[in-house]
C-alpha positions in Angstrom: 14.1 -13.0 36.0 11.6 -11.5 32.7 13.3 -13.2 29.6 14.0 -9.9 27.3 12.4 -10.5 24.0 12.8 -8.8 20.6 10.2 -8.9 18.1 11.0 -8.8 15.0 8.6 -7.3 12.4 9.2 -7.1 8.6 7.2 -4.1 7.1 7.3 -3.1 3.1 3.6 -1.3 2.8 2.2 -0.6 6.0 1.5 2.8 7.6 3.9 3.7 10.4 1.4 4.4 12.7 0.1 0.7 12.5 3.8 -0.5 13.1 4.1 2.6 15.8 1.1 0.9 17.7 2.0 -2.8 17.5 5.4 -1.6 18.8 3.7 0.3 22.0 2.0 -2.6 22.9 5.1 -5.0 22.8 6.6 -2.1 25.2 9.1 -2.5 27.0 10.9 -5.2 24.6 12.6 -4.5 21.7 10.8 -4.3 18.4 13.5 -4.9 15.6 11.7 -3.7 12.7 12.9 -4.7 8.8 11.5 -2.2 6.9 11.5 -2.2 2.6 11.9 1.4 2.0 11.9 1.1 -1.6 8.1 0.3 -1.4 7.3 2.6 1.3 10.4 5.7 1.5 8.8 8.0 4.0 8.4 5.4 7.4 9.0 7.3 10.9 8.1 5.6 13.6 7.8 7.3 17.3 7.4 4.3 19.4 10.8 4.3 21.9 11.1 0.8 21.7 11.7 0.3 17.8 15.4 -0.4 16.0 15.6 -0.2 12.6 17.5 -2.9 10.9 20.3 -1.3 8.9 20.8 -2.2 4.8 17.7 -3.8 4.8 16.3 -6.1 2.1 14.1 -5.8 -1.0 11.4 -8.1 -0.1 8.2 -9.0 -1.5 5.4 -11.8 -1.9 7.1 -14.8 -2.8 10.5 -13.6 -2.9 13.7 -15.5 -2.0 14.5 -12.1 -0.3 12.0 -12.1 2.2 14.1 -14.9 3.6 17.0 -13.4 3.1 15.5 -10.5 4.9 14.4 -12.2 7.7 17.8 -14.0 8.4 19.7 -10.4 8.1 17.4 -9.1 10.8 18.3 -12.2 12.7 22.2 -11.6 12.3 21.1 -8.2 13.5 19.8 -9.3 16.8 22.5 -11.7 17.2 25.4 -9.3 16.7 23.6 -6.0 18.2 20.8 -6.9 21.0 20.6 -8.6 24.3 18.0 -10.6 24.2 16.8 -14.2 25.0 14.0 -14.9 23.0 13.0 -13.7 19.5 9.5 -13.9 17.6 8.8 -13.0 14.1 5.6 -11.0 13.6 4.0 -8.8 10.5 2.4 -5.3 10.9 -1.0 -7.3 10.3 -0.2 -9.3 13.6 -1.2 -8.1 17.1 -0.9 -9.6 20.6 -3.9 -11.0 22.2 -2.8 -11.6 25.7 -0.8 -9.1 28.1 2.7 -9.0 27.4 3.5 -10.6 31.4 1.2 -13.8 29.8 3.9 -14.1 26.7 6.8 -13.4 29.0 5.8 -16.4 31.3 5.2 -18.4 28.2 8.1 -18.4 27.0 10.3 -18.6 30.1 8.9 -22.3 29.5 10.6 -25.3 28.7 10.0 -25.4 25.2 13.0 -23.7 23.2 10.7 -22.6 19.8 7.5 -22.3 19.1 6.2 -23.2 15.6 4.0 -26.1 13.8 4.2 -27.1 10.5 3.2 -30.5 8.5 5.8 -33.2 6.8 5.4 -32.7 3.1 5.6 -36.2 2.1 4.0 -37.8 5.0 1.2 -35.6 4.7 -0.3 -36.8 1.3 -3.1 -33.2 1.7 0.6 -31.2 1.4 2.7 -33.5 -0.8 0.1 -33.1 -3.8 -1.0 -29.2 -2.5 2.6 -27.9 -2.2 5.0 -30.6 -3.1 5.8 -29.4 -6.5 7.1 -25.9 -4.4 9.5 -28.2 -2.0 11.0 -30.6 -4.9 11.1 -28.7 -8.2 13.0 -25.2 -8.6 10.2 -22.5 -9.4 9.6 -22.3 -13.4 11.4 -25.6 -14.4 9.2 -27.9 -16.7 9.0 -30.2 -13.2 7.8 -27.6 -11.2 5.2 -26.9 -14.1 4.4 -30.0 -14.7 3.7 -31.4 -10.9 1.8 -28.2 -10.8 -0.4 -29.2 -13.4 -0.6 -32.8 -11.9 -1.9 -30.9 -8.6 -5.0 -30.0 -10.2 -5.5 -33.1 -11.6 -5.2 -34.8 -8.6 -7.9 -32.3 -6.9 -9.9 -31.7 -9.8 -13.3 -29.3 -8.7 -13.1 -30.5 -4.8 -13.6 -27.9 -2.7 -12.1 -30.0 0.3 -10.0 -27.6 2.1 -7.4 -27.8 5.6 -6.2 -25.1 7.6 -3.6 -26.0 10.2 -0.2 -25.2 10.7 -1.2 -21.3 10.1 -1.6 -22.4 6.3 -3.9 -24.1 4.2 -4.0 -27.1 2.0 -6.3 -28.6 -0.6 -7.9 -31.4 0.8 -9.3 -34.9 -1.1 -8.6 -38.4 -2.1 -9.7 -38.5 -5.6 -10.4 -42.3 -6.5 -9.5 -42.6 -10.8 -6.5 -43.4 -13.0 -5.6 -39.8 -13.5 -5.7 -39.1 -10.0 -3.6 -42.3 -8.8 -1.1 -41.0 -12.1 -0.6 -37.4 -10.4 0.1 -39.0 -6.8 2.2 -41.4 -8.7 4.4 -38.7 -10.3 4.8 -36.5 -6.7 6.2 -39.2 -4.6 8.7 -40.0 -7.3 9.8 -36.2 -7.8 9.9 -36.6 -3.3 13.1 -38.9 -4.0 15.9 -36.7 -4.5 17.4 -39.4 -7.0 14.3 -38.6 -9.3 13.8 -34.8 -8.2 17.5 -33.8 -7.9 17.0 -31.7 -4.6 18.3 -31.9 -1.1 16.0 -33.5 0.6 16.4 -37.7 1.6 14.6 -39.8 4.6 17.1 -37.9 6.9 16.8 -34.5 5.5 13.0 -33.7 5.3 10.8 -31.2 3.7 8.2 -29.4 6.2 5.6 -26.9 5.3 4.3 -24.3 7.9 3.6 -20.6 8.6 6.6 -18.6 8.6 5.5 -16.6 11.7 7.6 -18.8 14.5 9.7 -17.5 17.6 12.4 -19.0 19.2 15.6 -18.7 22.0 18.4 -16.8 21.4 20.6 -20.5 20.8 17.6 -21.3 18.1 18.3 -18.3 16.3 21.4 -18.5 16.5 21.4 -22.3 14.7 19.4 -21.1 12.5 21.3 -18.2 11.0 24.3 -21.0 10.8 22.4 -23.6 8.9 21.2 -21.0 6.6 24.5 -19.9 5.4 25.2 -23.4 4.3 25.6 -23.2 0.2 24.0 -26.5 -0.6 20.7 -25.4 1.8 21.0 -21.5 0.8 21.7 -22.6 -3.0 18.7 -24.9 -2.7 16.0 -22.7 -1.0 16.7 -19.8 -3.3 15.2 -21.5 -6.0 11.9 -22.1 -4.6 8.7 -20.6 -5.2 7.1 -18.8 -1.9 10.1 -20.4 -0.2 9.6 -18.8 3.3 6.8 -21.2 4.2 9.5 -24.1 3.7 12.8 -22.7 4.7 11.6 -21.3 8.2 9.9 -24.8 9.5 12.2 -27.0 7.8 15.3 -25.6 9.3 13.6 -25.6 12.7 12.6 -29.2 12.1 16.4 -30.2 11.6 17.6 -28.6 15.1 17.7 -30.6 18.3 15.2 -28.7 20.3 12.3 -29.0 22.5 8.9 -28.1 20.4 6.1 -26.0 21.6 3.0 -25.0 19.6 2.9 -22.0 17.4 2.2 -18.7 19.1 -0.1 -17.4 17.0 -3.6 -17.9 15.7 -4.9 -16.9 12.2 -8.0 -16.0 10.7 -9.6 -18.5 8.0 -8.3 -18.3 4.7 -10.5 -16.8 1.7 -8.6 -18.6 -1.2 -4.9 -18.2 -0.7 -4.9 -15.3 2.1 -6.5 -14.8 5.5 -9.6 -12.5 6.2 -9.2 -9.8 8.8 -10.2 -10.0 12.0 -13.5 -8.0 12.7 -15.0 -7.3 16.0 -17.5 -10.1 15.5 -14.2 -12.1 16.1 -13.2 -10.7 19.4 -15.1 -13.8 21.4 -12.8 -16.3 19.4 -9.7 -14.3 19.9 -10.4 -14.6 24.0 -11.0 -18.1 24.1 -7.4 -18.6 21.6 -5.1 -20.0 23.6 -2.2 -18.0 20.9 -0.7 -15.0 22.3 -0.9 -13.2 18.7 -3.4 -13.1 15.9 -3.1 -12.1 12.3 -4.4 -10.3 10.3 -5.8 -7.4 11.4 -6.8 -3.9 9.0 -3.6 -1.7 8.5 -5.4 1.1 10.3 -4.7 1.9 13.9 -8.2 3.4 14.5 -9.6 0.3 13.5 -12.6 -0.6 16.0 -11.1 -4.2 16.4 -7.5 -3.1 17.0 -8.5 -0.6 19.6 -10.9 -3.2 21.2 -8.0 -6.0 21.1 -5.4 -3.6 22.7 -7.8 -2.6 25.2 -9.9 -5.7 26.1 -7.6 -8.7 25.6 -4.0 -6.8 26.0 -4.8 -4.0 28.5 -2.7 -1.8 26.2 -5.0 0.7 25.9 -3.6 3.6 28.4 -0.3 2.7 27.4 -1.2 3.4 24.1 -3.0 6.7 25.1 0.7 7.6 26.7 2.7 7.3 23.8 0.7 8.6 21.5 0.7 12.0 23.7 4.5 11.6 24.1 4.7 11.4 20.0 2.6 14.4 19.7 
């Protein structure tokens, strides 16, 4: 029997036609849209498989309310929708394989699909974003550790891209870099950093865009209600890339690789996929890709849906029905 999938789309400023196009490509499965109407008040969607999350949260880049919006939507799905698997998407995502392939994939043995790095064990992660995991945003510890991150890497252009995120990379061998490293390693100790992490509850960093079975979604939602976890996570800078992988890694589950592929980063943001990237997308083992232009008529979007997903005819029929 085919698994029932809910695709949760976190929306704020995209064109409604872009989200409609994404939803039709994911039919017949339910597309649960958490839309921040305070940012885009007029947001009509015509796709028949769309359900709006009631009482959406005010979202924005780096805000804890974005995390709250994800968990608010997950809880709504648990309470109101019949599903076996939930996949988190952004409006800039598109499937890059037929939906039937994704159905077969999620019916496999893995209970959740995501990737991440251990912040303390991965030196690049510790020195790139450790201040975000181990210190409240804008605190003295946060400001000092962020400055020492710059001291550690200096002008080095080294970068790593993995787990859907990017990290500064490089190992400078000078007294200032050693001092910065020692400070961050000390901050990682709960007795010094005064945070919730310890050898048994470690901090992880990775992409927000995960997928998981219903049992995992329910356990994540339950963990998020813990006052100690929620209280600490609410203080962090850009918390979603820490909260979600950390909660997932501390559940007893069979993990599979993330379902997304990502375009190479330019500075701190992934660049958009273009038509020249179609061959790369065809070779990818992933089922979704991010980011695509916020324009349903963009040639790369149309070609991906026609050539990789086989959803072109479904898109045309859906647009005709809604017109």
